C-alpha positions in Angstrom: 10.3 75.5 -18.3 8.7 72.7 -20.4 11.6 69.6 -20.1 11.9 66.9 -22.4 9.8 64.5 -20.5 7.1 67.0 -20.2 6.9 66.8 -24.2 7.7 63.4 -24.9 8.9 62.1 -28.8 6.9 62.2 -31.5 8.5 58.4 -31.8 6.3 57.5 -28.9 3.1 58.5 -31.0 0.3 60.1 -29.7 0.4 60.0 -25.6 -2.8 57.5 -24.1 -5.6 58.7 -22.7 -6.2 58.9 -19.3 -8.4 55.7 -19.8 -5.8 53.8 -21.3 -3.0 53.0 -19.2 -1.0 51.1 -22.3 -0.4 50.5 -25.4 -3.0 48.0 -26.4 -5.2 48.4 -23.5 -8.5 49.3 -25.0 -7.8 46.8 -27.6 -8.2 44.0 -24.6 -4.1 42.9 -24.9 -2.0 42.6 -22.2 0.5 45.2 -21.2 3.3 43.3 -21.4 4.7 39.7 -22.4 3.1 37.3 -25.1 -0.1 39.1 -27.0 1.0 42.4 -25.8 1.8 44.8 -28.6 5.4 45.0 -29.7 7.1 47.4 -29.1 9.1 50.1 -31.0 12.4 48.7 -31.1 11.4 45.2 -31.8 9.5 47.0 -34.9 12.8 48.8 -35.8 15.3 46.0 -35.1 12.9 43.4 -37.4 12.6 45.7 -40.6 16.9 46.1 -40.1 17.3 42.6 -40.4 14.8 42.1 -43.3 15.5 44.9 -45.4 19.4 44.2 -44.2 19.0 40.4 -45.5 16.7 41.7 -48.6 19.6 43.9 -49.7 22.2 41.0 -49.8 19.8 39.2 -51.9 19.2 42.1 -54.6 23.2 42.3 -54.1 23.8 38.8 -55.0 21.1 38.3 -57.6 20.5 42.0 -58.8 23.5 44.0 -58.3 22.0 45.6 -55.6 19.4 48.0 -57.8 17.4 49.4 -55.3 14.1 48.7 -56.9 14.8 45.3 -56.6 15.9 45.6 -52.3 12.1 47.3 -52.2 10.5 44.4 -55.1 12.6 41.7 -52.5 11.5 43.2 -49.2 7.5 42.9 -50.7 7.9 39.2 -51.6 9.2 38.5 -48.4 6.9 40.0 -46.6 3.6 38.5 -48.6 4.6 35.7 -48.5 5.9 35.4 -44.6 3.0 37.6 -43.4 -0.1 35.7 -45.3 1.5 32.5 -44.5 3.5 32.0 -40.9 2.1 35.4 -39.6 5.9 37.2 -39.4 9.0 37.9 -41.7 12.0 36.5 -41.1 12.8 39.8 -39.3 10.0 39.2 -36.9 10.9 36.0 -35.7 14.2 36.9 -34.8 12.6 39.4 -32.2 9.5 37.3 -31.2 7.0 39.2 -33.1 3.8 38.5 -35.3 1.1 40.0 -37.1 -2.0 38.7 -35.8 -5.8 39.7 -36.7 -7.2 41.9 -33.7 -9.2 38.8 -32.8 -6.1 37.0 -32.5 -6.5 34.6 -35.3 -3.8 34.8 -38.5 -3.5 37.7 -40.9 -4.1 35.9 -44.0 -3.8 36.7 -47.4 -5.6 39.7 -48.3 -4.4 41.5 -45.0 -0.8 40.3 -45.9 -0.8 42.5 -48.9 -2.8 45.1 -48.1 0.0 45.2 -45.5 2.9 45.0 -47.6 1.9 47.4 -50.2 1.2 49.8 -47.6 4.4 49.6 -45.6 6.2 49.9 -48.8 4.7 52.8 -49.6 6.6 54.2 -45.5 4.5 56.5 -44.5 1.6 54.7 -43.5 3.9 52.6 -40.7 5.4 55.7 -39.5 1.9 57.7 -38.7 0.3 55.1 -35.8 -2.4 55.7 -33.1 -2.0 55.1 -29.1 -2.4 51.4 -29.5 1.2 52.1 -31.9 -0.7 50.3 -34.6 0.2 51.3 -38.0 -2.2 52.9 -40.6 -1.2 49.8 -42.8 -2.5 48.0 -39.6 -5.3 49.6 -38.9 -6.4 49.1 -42.4 -6.8 45.7 -41.8 -7.9 45.5 -38.6 -4.5 43.9 -37.4 -2.1 44.5 -34.8 2.0 43.6 -34.5 2.2 41.5 -31.0 4.9 39.8 -29.1 4.4 36.4 -29.3 
């Protein structure tokens, strides 16, 4: 009989290979603590914080128009990730965007990540290191601060 534990969850992503014992290990990142891969729970909470803030701003300025929410979200991601390395939601849960070498993401990575993030699909398709397609495209990783 196959149990749920054996199957896992599609939200967990693909199972790690036998050589890889934790997400980010093959990237040289620690298993836990600062510099380790930001897990799904933190990412979702950060996204919810950012989306709620953008919704409130859009409701105040534009009457809650759906497109205005997305545009405000995109502007927030572009400005904050390119300059600080994190959005308001990221900061609240203690995660940030870095390049694989540990340097800041920068403007180009922020632009490409934001466009792909707004398309949604690249953010929900991820690898064994829990990096979405938007992070893989720019050689970035979301890590704990």
